[in-house]
KOLKE-375019 format. One record per residue: x, y, z of N, C-alpha, C in turn; residue number from 1; residue in three letters. Coordinates in nm, 4 decimals. Each point is the difference from the previous one (the first is absolute). Example, Ala and Ser with C-alpha at 12.3 -4.5 7.8 and 13.67 -1.06 7.14 Angstrom:
% residues 2
{rec {1.3190 -0.5690 0.7800} {-0.0890 0.1190 0.0000} {0.0900 0.1200 0.0000} 1 ALA};
{rec {-0.0350 0.1050 -0.0720} {0.0820 0.1190 0.0060} {-0.0770 0.1090 0.0730} 2 SER};
//
This chain:
% residues 174
{rec {1.7960 -3.0601 -1.8996} {-0.1377 0.0065 0.0769} {-0.0353 0.1655 -0.1238} 1 MET};
{rec {-0.1178 -0.0431 -0.0024} {-0.0760 0.1015 -0.0821} {-0.0013 0.1423 0.0759} 2 ALA};
{rec {-0.0032 0.1018 -0.0953} {-0.0142 0.1305 0.0707} {-0.1473 0.0270 0.0393} 3 LYS};
{rec {-0.1115 -0.0525 -0.0371} {-0.1437 -0.0102 0.0333} {0.0080 -0.0616 0.1450} 4 VAL};
{rec {0.0887 -0.1230 0.0221} {-0.0035 -0.0581 0.1305} {0.0828 0.1071 0.1077} 5 GLU};
{rec {0.1245 0.0855 -0.0324} {0.0606 0.0588 0.0767} {-0.0690 0.1203 0.0490} 6 LEU};
{rec {-0.1292 0.0509 -0.0662} {-0.0697 0.1247 0.0389} {-0.1443 -0.0200 0.0632} 7 LYS};
{rec {-0.0144 -0.1394 -0.0109} {-0.1173 -0.0637 0.0589} {-0.0364 0.0506 0.1376} 8 ALA};
{rec {0.1094 -0.0379 0.0806} {0.0126 0.0357 0.1566} {-0.0379 0.1616 0.0256} 9 PRO};
{rec {0.0592 0.1137 -0.1212} {-0.0132 0.0878 0.0580} {-0.1405 0.0650 -0.0672} 10 ILE};
{rec {-0.0812 -0.0495 -0.0796} {-0.1326 0.0022 -0.0710} {-0.0893 -0.0243 0.1258} 11 VAL};
{rec {0.0239 -0.1285 0.0792} {-0.0635 -0.0074 0.0799} {0.0148 0.0567 0.1801} 12 ALA};
{rec {0.0912 0.0651 -0.0104} {0.0481 0.1265 0.0934} {-0.0940 0.0878 -0.0369} 13 GLU};
{rec {-0.0074 0.0590 -0.0512} {-0.0728 0.1161 -0.1088} {-0.1705 -0.0243 0.0352} 14 ILE};
{rec {-0.0197 -0.1622 -0.0396} {-0.1466 -0.0151 0.0093} {-0.0434 -0.0173 0.1555} 15 ALA};
{rec {0.1108 -0.0237 0.0895} {-0.0507 -0.0478 0.1220} {0.0086 0.1581 0.0801} 16 GLU};
{rec {0.1122 0.1116 -0.0247} {0.0054 0.1324 0.0574} {-0.1572 0.0569 -0.0314} 17 THR};
{rec {-0.0299 0.0120 -0.1362} {-0.1394 0.0769 -0.0210} {-0.1420 -0.0955 0.0415} 18 VAL};
{rec {0.0268 -0.0933 0.0373} {-0.1120 -0.1040 0.0269} {-0.0760 0.0923 0.1261} 19 LYS};
{rec {-0.1307 -0.0221 0.0083} {-0.0678 0.0942 0.0978} {0.0634 0.1053 0.0514} 20 ASP};
{rec {0.0264 0.1022 -0.0674} {0.0226 0.1119 0.0158} {-0.0781 0.1037 0.0021} 21 ALA};
{rec {-0.0144 0.1221 0.0608} {-0.0751 0.0901 -0.0243} {0.0112 0.1074 -0.1241} 22 LYS};
{rec {0.1338 0.0184 0.0204} {0.0748 0.0953 -0.1231} {0.0833 -0.0763 -0.0659} 23 ALA};
{rec {0.0228 0.0018 -0.1153} {0.1317 -0.0027 -0.1051} {0.0183 0.0943 -0.0667} 24 VAL};
{rec {0.1042 0.0403 -0.0077} {0.0512 0.1151 -0.0797} {0.1138 0.0184 -0.0974} 25 MET};
{rec {-0.0166 0.0575 -0.1046} {0.1089 -0.0022 -0.1267} {0.0891 0.1368 0.0450} 26 LEU};
{rec {0.1049 0.0248 -0.0188} {0.0602 0.1103 0.0161} {0.1373 0.0086 -0.0832} 27 VAL};
{rec {0.0182 0.1215 -0.0595} {0.1402 -0.0159 -0.0674} {0.0645 0.1009 0.0524} 28 GLN};
{rec {0.0746 -0.0596 0.0471} {0.1654 0.0183 0.0778} {0.1312 0.0870 -0.1071} 29 TYR};
{rec {-0.0476 0.0089 -0.1093} {0.1154 0.0386 -0.0876} {0.1073 0.1282 0.0588} 30 LEU};
{rec {0.1203 -0.0073 0.0476} {0.0381 0.1558 -0.0114} {0.0161 0.0124 0.1761} 31 GLY};
{rec {-0.0309 -0.0758 0.0568} {0.0268 -0.0303 0.1595} {0.1249 0.0018 0.0355} 32 LEU};
{rec {0.0993 0.1021 0.1305} {0.1038 -0.0358 0.0066} {-0.0386 -0.1352 0.0894} 33 THR};
{rec {0.1467 -0.0170 0.0615} {-0.0222 -0.0994 0.1146} {-0.0540 0.0273 0.1109} 34 VAL};
{rec {0.0562 0.1016 0.0411} {-0.0536 0.0506 0.0965} {-0.1754 0.0516 0.0192} 35 GLU};
{rec {-0.0506 0.0723 -0.1060} {-0.1265 -0.0330 0.0192} {-0.0762 -0.1513 -0.0248} 36 GLN};
{rec {0.0635 -0.0704 -0.0732} {-0.0660 -0.1186 0.0199} {-0.0184 -0.0774 0.1156} 37 ASP};
{rec {0.1104 0.0002 0.0846} {0.0336 -0.0595 0.1330} {-0.0907 0.0897 0.0905} 38 THR};
{rec {-0.0316 0.1484 -0.0092} {-0.0899 0.0648 0.1003} {-0.1340 -0.0597 -0.0237} 39 GLU};
{rec {-0.0123 -0.0142 -0.1239} {-0.1581 -0.0755 -0.0385} {-0.0106 -0.0809 0.0263} 40 LEU};
{rec {0.0751 -0.1414 0.0330} {-0.0280 -0.1111 0.0297} {-0.0088 -0.0465 0.1232} 41 ARG};
{rec {0.1057 0.1479 0.0885} {-0.0180 -0.0527 0.1285} {-0.1548 0.0774 0.0545} 42 LYS};
{rec {-0.0384 0.1247 -0.0570} {-0.1540 0.0131 0.0376} {-0.0994 -0.0592 -0.0293} 43 LYS};
{rec {0.0003 -0.1056 -0.1079} {-0.0795 -0.0822 -0.0405} {0.0175 -0.1038 0.0738} 44 LEU};
{rec {0.1141 -0.0643 0.0436} {0.0017 -0.1074 0.1179} {-0.0255 0.0268 0.1285} 45 ARG};
{rec {-0.0203 0.1626 0.0218} {-0.0426 0.0039 0.1460} {-0.1441 -0.0023 0.0136} 46 GLU};
{rec {-0.0453 0.0198 -0.1417} {-0.1785 -0.0357 0.0168} {-0.0412 -0.1138 -0.0466} 47 ASN};
{rec {0.0610 -0.0895 -0.0512} {-0.0578 -0.1409 0.0002} {-0.0088 -0.0135 -0.1296} 48 GLY};
{rec {0.0922 0.0826 -0.1249} {-0.0326 -0.0229 -0.1160} {0.1004 -0.0459 -0.0454} 49 VAL};
{rec {-0.0238 -0.0968 -0.1158} {0.1244 -0.0967 -0.0627} {0.0321 0.0653 -0.1399} 50 ILE};
{rec {0.1034 0.0299 -0.0332} {0.0620 0.0404 -0.0926} {0.1100 -0.0242 -0.0844} 51 TYR};
{rec {-0.0173 -0.0836 -0.0827} {0.0907 -0.0643 -0.0925} {-0.0009 0.0278 -0.1666} 52 LYS};
{rec {0.1303 0.0034 -0.0512} {0.0261 0.0008 -0.1227} {0.0059 -0.1426 -0.0716} 53 VAL};
{rec {-0.0791 -0.0279 -0.0995} {-0.0202 -0.1296 -0.0418} {0.0188 0.0479 -0.1389} 54 TYR};
{rec {0.0445 -0.0957 -0.1137} {-0.0281 -0.0058 -0.1612} {-0.1636 0.0114 -0.0083} 55 LYS};
{rec {-0.0424 0.0891 -0.1308} {-0.1281 0.0087 -0.0414} {-0.0499 -0.1511 -0.0550} 56 ASN};
{rec {0.0858 -0.0810 -0.0458} {-0.0358 -0.1202 -0.0545} {-0.0412 -0.0701 0.0864} 57 THR};
{rec {0.0549 -0.0111 0.1179} {-0.0109 -0.0892 0.1240} {-0.1089 0.0586 0.0657} 58 LEU};
{rec {-0.0453 0.1049 0.0164} {-0.0827 0.0883 0.0792} {-0.1610 -0.0401 -0.0912} 59 MET};
{rec {0.0489 0.0181 -0.1563} {-0.1537 -0.0358 -0.0810} {-0.0583 -0.1390 0.0320} 60 ASN};
{rec {0.1507 -0.1108 -0.0191} {-0.0762 -0.1676 0.0154} {-0.0506 0.0180 0.1453} 61 ARG};
{rec {0.0644 0.0432 0.1146} {-0.0907 0.0004 0.1163} {-0.1443 0.0653 0.0414} 62 ALA};
{rec {-0.0398 0.1170 -0.0893} {-0.1218 0.0765 -0.0109} {-0.1206 -0.0910 -0.0690} 63 PHE};
{rec {0.0819 -0.0646 -0.1230} {-0.0971 -0.0971 -0.0839} {-0.1099 -0.0661 0.0563} 64 GLN};
{rec {-0.1249 0.0324 0.0319} {-0.0949 -0.1114 0.0482} {-0.0159 0.0277 0.1295} 65 GLY};
{rec {0.0180 0.1238 0.0294} {0.0018 0.0360 0.1318} {-0.1344 0.1482 -0.0028} 66 THR};
{rec {-0.0125 0.0669 0.1220} {-0.0705 0.0997 0.0153} {0.1039 0.1255 -0.0654} 67 GLU};
{rec {0.1015 -0.0694 0.0124} {0.1283 0.1125 -0.0582} {0.0275 0.0335 -0.1232} 68 ASN};
{rec {-0.0970 -0.0810 -0.0700} {0.0587 0.0183 -0.1444} {-0.0305 0.1404 -0.0685} 69 GLU};
{rec {-0.0804 0.0487 0.0245} {-0.0147 0.1396 -0.0591} {0.1405 0.1049 0.0041} 70 PRO};
{rec {0.0882 -0.0414 0.0932} {0.1553 0.0393 0.0106} {0.0908 -0.0105 -0.1350} 71 LEU};
{rec {-0.0299 -0.1048 -0.0605} {0.0842 -0.0825 -0.0548} {0.0291 0.1325 -0.1446} 72 THR};
{rec {-0.1568 0.0620 -0.0087} {0.0316 0.0824 -0.1262} {0.1071 0.1557 0.0339} 73 LYS};
{rec {0.0220 -0.0232 0.0671} {0.0791 0.1160 0.0935} {0.1554 -0.0496 0.0759} 74 ASP};
{rec {0.0284 -0.0838 -0.0429} {0.1488 -0.0365 -0.0367} {0.0890 -0.0029 -0.0659} 75 LEU};
{rec {0.0654 0.1438 -0.0025} {0.0741 0.0493 -0.1490} {0.1077 0.0642 0.1000} 76 GLU};
{rec {0.1356 0.0292 -0.0270} {0.0624 0.0456 0.0628} {0.0491 -0.0220 0.1289} 77 GLY};
{rec {0.1027 0.0596 0.0853} {0.0465 -0.0782 0.1424} {-0.1269 0.0174 0.1086} 78 PRO};
{rec {-0.0395 -0.0911 0.0079} {-0.1442 -0.0087 0.1371} {0.0733 -0.0816 0.0907} 79 ASN};
{rec {-0.0873 0.0860 0.1346} {0.0290 -0.0976 0.0942} {-0.1261 -0.0397 0.0650} 80 ALA};
{rec {0.0109 -0.0836 0.0910} {-0.1454 -0.0556 0.0462} {-0.0204 0.0249 0.1150} 81 LEU};
{rec {-0.0955 0.0709 0.0726} {-0.0317 0.0980 0.1200} {-0.1120 -0.1030 0.0320} 82 VAL};
{rec {0.0102 -0.0564 0.1446} {-0.1325 -0.1244 0.0082} {-0.0313 0.0477 0.1724} 83 VAL};
{rec {-0.1436 -0.0093 0.0331} {-0.0381 0.0269 0.1460} {-0.1275 -0.0769 0.0279} 84 SER};
{rec {0.0755 -0.0937 0.1087} {-0.1053 -0.1114 0.0183} {-0.1104 0.0568 0.1225} 85 LYS};
{rec {0.0285 0.1245 0.0480} {-0.0786 0.0349 0.1223} {-0.0517 0.1262 -0.0476} 86 GLU};
{rec {0.0033 0.0803 -0.0542} {-0.0669 0.1485 0.0214} {0.0320 0.0415 -0.1800} 87 ASP};
{rec {-0.1285 -0.0115 -0.0725} {-0.0135 0.0463 -0.1463} {0.0313 0.1808 -0.0585} 88 ALA};
{rec {0.0131 0.0473 0.1208} {0.1044 0.1391 -0.0399} {0.0861 0.0528 0.0227} 89 THR};
{rec {0.0557 -0.0905 0.0967} {0.1153 0.0233 0.0346} {0.1147 -0.0121 -0.1184} 90 ALA};
{rec {0.0421 -0.0829 -0.0845} {0.0900 0.0675 -0.1113} {-0.0191 0.0910 -0.0931} 91 PRO};
{rec {-0.1381 0.0023 -0.0064} {-0.0205 0.1076 -0.0525} {0.0238 0.1849 0.0684} 92 ALA};
{rec {-0.0367 -0.0108 0.0869} {0.0204 0.1312 0.1090} {0.1509 0.0161 -0.0230} 93 ARG};
{rec {0.0931 -0.1098 0.0691} {0.1553 0.0143 -0.0087} {0.0464 0.0415 -0.1246} 94 LEU};
{rec {-0.0422 -0.0689 -0.1331} {0.0611 0.0069 -0.1009} {-0.0498 0.1261 -0.0755} 95 LEU};
{rec {-0.1104 0.0421 0.0426} {0.0061 0.1726 -0.0412} {0.0378 0.0898 0.0355} 96 ALA};
{rec {0.0680 -0.0073 0.1550} {0.0927 0.1016 0.0523} {0.1374 -0.0221 -0.0985} 97 ASP};
{rec {0.0046 -0.1212 0.0126} {0.1174 0.0056 -0.0364} {0.0262 0.0669 -0.1955} 98 TYR};
{rec {-0.0895 -0.0892 -0.0783} {-0.0569 0.0840 -0.0903} {0.0177 0.1548 -0.0225} 99 ASP};
{rec {-0.0572 0.0807 0.0856} {0.0178 0.1551 0.0177} {0.1816 0.0077 0.0176} 100 LYS};
{rec {0.0611 -0.0737 0.0813} {0.0998 0.0280 0.0302} {0.1093 0.0022 -0.1221} 101 LYS};
{rec {-0.0115 -0.1002 -0.0289} {0.0930 -0.0635 -0.1466} {-0.1066 -0.0293 -0.0922} 102 ILE};
{rec {0.0625 0.0985 -0.1367} {-0.0575 0.0158 -0.0887} {-0.0031 -0.1496 -0.1221} 103 LYS};
{rec {0.1067 -0.0639 0.0126} {0.0275 -0.1031 -0.0782} {-0.0628 -0.1111 0.0484} 104 CYS};
{rec {-0.1051 -0.0003 0.0946} {-0.0134 -0.0931 0.0653} {-0.1634 -0.0374 -0.0079} 105 PHE};
{rec {-0.0833 -0.0725 -0.0547} {-0.1126 0.0111 -0.0727} {-0.1041 -0.1199 0.0584} 106 ASN};
{rec {-0.0988 0.0281 0.0600} {-0.1077 -0.1301 -0.0030} {-0.0786 -0.0242 -0.1210} 107 MET};
{rec {0.0058 -0.1261 -0.0592} {-0.0266 -0.0117 -0.1133} {-0.1704 -0.0755 0.0145} 108 VAL};
{rec {-0.0336 -0.0905 0.0503} {-0.1203 -0.0903 0.0310} {-0.0184 -0.0468 0.1263} 109 SER};
{rec {-0.1298 -0.0519 0.0323} {0.0272 -0.1126 0.0933} {-0.1485 -0.0584 0.0193} 110 GLY};
{rec {-0.0176 -0.1312 0.0902} {-0.1122 -0.0587 0.0130} {-0.0363 0.0378 0.1686} 111 MET};
{rec {-0.0593 0.0906 0.0468} {-0.1013 0.0337 0.1048} {-0.0948 -0.0789 0.0581} 112 ILE};
{rec {-0.0054 -0.1302 0.0679} {-0.0867 -0.0247 0.0384} {-0.0655 -0.0943 -0.1341} 113 ASP};
{rec {0.0547 -0.0026 -0.0537} {-0.0350 -0.1017 -0.1464} {-0.0254 0.0555 -0.1146} 114 GLY};
{rec {-0.0315 0.1514 0.0346} {-0.0164 0.1044 -0.1200} {0.1318 0.0473 -0.0613} 115 GLU};
{rec {-0.0086 0.0243 -0.1109} {0.0926 0.0435 -0.0828} {0.0036 0.1642 -0.0009} 116 TYR};
{rec {0.1068 0.0473 0.0480} {0.0018 0.1328 0.0262} {0.1485 0.0621 -0.1042} 117 ALA};
{rec {-0.0441 0.0895 -0.0826} {0.1198 0.0828 -0.0644} {0.0769 0.1234 0.0848} 118 ASP};
{rec {0.0928 0.0548 -0.0346} {0.0732 0.0906 0.0568} {-0.0696 0.0873 0.0491} 119 ALA};
{rec {-0.1302 0.0613 -0.0667} {-0.0970 0.1097 0.0721} {-0.0407 -0.0557 0.0716} 120 ALA};
{rec {-0.0538 -0.1315 0.0488} {-0.1024 -0.0496 0.0518} {0.1077 -0.0075 0.1407} 121 LYS};
{rec {0.1158 -0.0399 -0.0040} {0.0903 -0.0200 0.0885} {0.0184 0.1342 0.0785} 122 LEU};
{rec {0.0075 0.1315 -0.0876} {0.0100 0.0593 0.0654} {-0.1148 0.1194 0.0890} 123 ALA};
{rec {-0.1104 -0.0440 -0.0344} {-0.1025 -0.0265 0.0849} {-0.0211 -0.0388 0.1381} 124 GLU};
{rec {0.0385 -0.1415 -0.0188} {0.0385 -0.0981 0.0977} {0.0773 0.0602 0.0652} 125 VAL};
{rec {0.1144 0.0561 -0.0149} {0.0941 0.0409 0.0906} {-0.0364 0.1167 0.1113} 126 SER};
{rec {-0.1000 0.0172 -0.0425} {-0.0828 0.1390 0.0832} {-0.0902 -0.0388 0.1202} 127 LYS};
{rec {-0.0048 -0.1154 -0.0169} {-0.0609 -0.1038 0.1217} {0.0948 -0.0251 0.0986} 128 ILE};
{rec {-0.0704 0.0530 0.1369} {0.0887 0.0064 0.1444} {0.0222 -0.1106 0.0128} 129 PRO};
{rec {0.0817 -0.0750 0.1202} {-0.0129 -0.1572 -0.0316} {-0.1006 -0.0030 0.1268} 130 SER};
{rec {0.0110 -0.1611 0.0108} {-0.1244 -0.0627 0.1065} {0.0123 0.0623 0.1300} 131 LYS};
{rec {0.1161 0.0294 0.0817} {0.0129 0.0661 0.0891} {-0.0545 0.1212 0.0570} 132 GLU};
{rec {0.0440 0.0898 -0.1140} {-0.0349 0.1192 -0.0172} {-0.1507 0.0317 -0.0028} 133 VAL};
{rec {-0.0695 -0.1375 -0.1234} {-0.1769 0.0436 0.0070} {-0.0507 -0.0479 0.1358} 134 LEU};
{rec {0.0646 -0.1143 0.0754} {-0.0744 -0.0325 0.0830} {0.0329 0.1102 0.1127} 135 LEU};
{rec {0.1239 0.0669 0.0276} {-0.0144 0.1396 0.1144} {-0.0929 0.0581 -0.0530} 136 GLY};
{rec {-0.0234 0.0745 -0.1048} {-0.1259 0.1086 -0.0508} {-0.1352 -0.0544 0.0878} 137 ARG};
{rec {-0.0282 -0.1506 -0.0680} {-0.0972 -0.0682 0.0484} {-0.0569 -0.0041 0.1138} 138 LEU};
{rec {0.0983 -0.0135 0.1141} {0.0093 0.0084 0.1251} {-0.0232 0.0989 0.0366} 139 PHE};
{rec {0.0852 0.1351 -0.0525} {0.0153 0.1284 0.0572} {-0.1662 0.0670 -0.0492} 140 GLY};
{rec {-0.0777 -0.0503 -0.0843} {-0.1056 0.0800 -0.0359} {-0.0976 -0.0607 0.0768} 141 SER};
{rec {0.0036 -0.1736 0.0431} {-0.1047 -0.0522 0.0829} {0.0549 0.0760 0.1680} 142 MET};
{rec {0.1019 0.0313 0.0270} {0.0357 0.0753 0.1345} {-0.0648 0.1244 -0.0056} 143 GLN};
{rec {0.0250 0.0892 -0.1022} {-0.0372 0.1115 0.0216} {-0.1335 0.0348 0.0908} 144 SER};
{rec {-0.1279 -0.0517 -0.0642} {-0.1379 0.0421 0.0688} {0.0170 -0.0177 0.1602} 145 PRO};
{rec {0.0726 -0.1098 -0.0081} {-0.0188 -0.0754 0.1615} {0.0854 0.0946 0.0660} 146 ILE};
{rec {0.1165 0.0385 -0.0447} {0.0849 0.1119 0.0626} {-0.0945 0.1232 0.0532} 147 THR};
{rec {-0.0443 0.0426 -0.1035} {-0.0760 0.1301 -0.0199} {-0.1413 0.0033 0.0963} 148 ASN};
{rec {-0.0497 -0.1166 0.0043} {-0.1007 -0.0005 0.1247} {0.0551 0.0191 0.1322} 149 PHE};
{rec {0.0874 -0.0483 -0.0137} {0.0748 -0.0591 0.1618} {0.0288 0.1639 0.0752} 150 ALA};
{rec {0.0243 0.0842 -0.1077} {0.0822 0.1164 -0.0020} {-0.1254 0.0954 0.0571} 151 ARG};
{rec {-0.1361 -0.0211 -0.1097} {-0.1273 0.0626 0.0636} {-0.0204 -0.0100 0.1444} 152 VAL};
{rec {-0.0063 -0.1269 0.0099} {-0.0383 -0.0265 0.1613} {0.1062 0.0126 0.0551} 153 LEU};
{rec {0.1127 0.0329 -0.0038} {0.0723 0.0113 0.1259} {0.0091 0.1955 0.0107} 154 LYS};
{rec {-0.0478 0.0353 -0.1180} {-0.0410 0.1489 0.0023} {-0.1012 0.0479 0.0847} 155 GLN};
{rec {-0.1302 -0.0901 -0.0127} {-0.1022 0.0127 0.0736} {0.0055 -0.0141 0.0961} 156 ILE};
{rec {0.0877 -0.1463 0.0627} {-0.0117 0.0002 0.1418} {0.1224 0.1156 0.0947} 157 ALA};
{rec {0.0745 0.0441 -0.1212} {0.0822 0.1278 0.1023} {-0.0670 0.0907 0.0248} 158 GLU};
{rec {-0.0963 0.0530 -0.1150} {-0.1354 0.1003 0.0440} {-0.0617 -0.0269 0.0846} 159 LYS};
{rec {-0.0681 -0.1083 -0.0250} {-0.0785 -0.0423 0.1747} {0.0654 0.0380 0.0660} 160 ASP};
{rec {0.0965 -0.0638 0.0626} {0.0746 0.0053 0.1220} {0.0321 0.1594 0.0355} 161 GLY};
{rec {0.0438 0.0349 -0.0865} {0.0087 0.1535 0.0205} {-0.1404 0.0913 0.0492} 162 GLU};
{rec {-0.0991 -0.0463 -0.0495} {-0.1497 0.0518 -0.0158} {-0.0632 0.0029 0.1318} 163 ALA};
{rec {0.0807 -0.1619 0.0689} {-0.0992 -0.0205 0.0872} {0.0658 0.0599 0.1702} 164 ALA};
{rec {0.1267 0.0443 -0.0181} {0.0306 0.0522 0.1287} {-0.0592 0.1550 0.0098} 165 PRO};
{rec {-0.0226 0.0948 -0.1093} {-0.0370 0.1070 -0.0447} {-0.1413 0.0009 0.0654} 166 ALA};
{rec {-0.1074 -0.1358 -0.0440} {-0.1367 0.0052 0.0216} {0.0109 -0.0042 0.2014} 167 ALA};
{rec {0.0730 -0.0620 0.0248} {-0.0489 -0.0553 0.1337} {0.0771 0.1265 0.1148} 168 GLU};
{rec {0.0690 0.0842 -0.0736} {0.0439 0.1503 0.0531} {-0.1140 0.0808 -0.0044} 169 GLU};
{rec {-0.0776 0.0168 -0.0836} {-0.1108 0.0753 -0.0513} {-0.1145 0.0131 0.1290} 170 ALA};
{rec {-0.0157 -0.1532 0.0201} {-0.1158 0.0178 0.1384} {0.0274 0.0222 0.1123} 171 PRO};
{rec {0.1690 0.0070 0.0369} {0.0553 0.0050 0.1332} {0.0279 0.1640 0.0009} 172 ALA};
{rec {-0.0210 0.0634 -0.1200} {0.0012 0.1524 0.0468} {-0.1285 0.0396 0.0113} 173 ALA};
{rec {-0.0777 -0.0107 0.0105} {-0.1543 0.0455 0.0325} {-0.0380 -0.0270 0.1097} 174 GLU};
//
């Protein structure tokens, strides 16, 4: 059996992994200790992000002819593939935190919702809060005027309630 035939299932696996993904990123992991790598993989897995190490040549073949083809120019050195099928900003957020802690770990490039992003753009994307946080802020800002209006009405009602007995007592004193 030829080497190409042996590698075809791996190329197909990579292609299937990145298919319909919201975010596909390349990271350089050279210099990580086993403990650091295990911690990173656990954190990513908990957030629904796939982290796998493949040979650059296999990733190159899998990316050819797909929307992820711009990543092929960055396939130099030891790279790991990071994929998120649900949240486009989750990998960048998680990896940016890790990048700050460990200097030998670097975000190289990525495809976010079909657009190429270099390391600088990934750093910007990492600052975007998660969908849940953004929805919480939205609902909080929508709820705030209603809550304030209800407080004002309650204060008015309490003031009117105090003023009414005082007005009733005044005519009785005459």
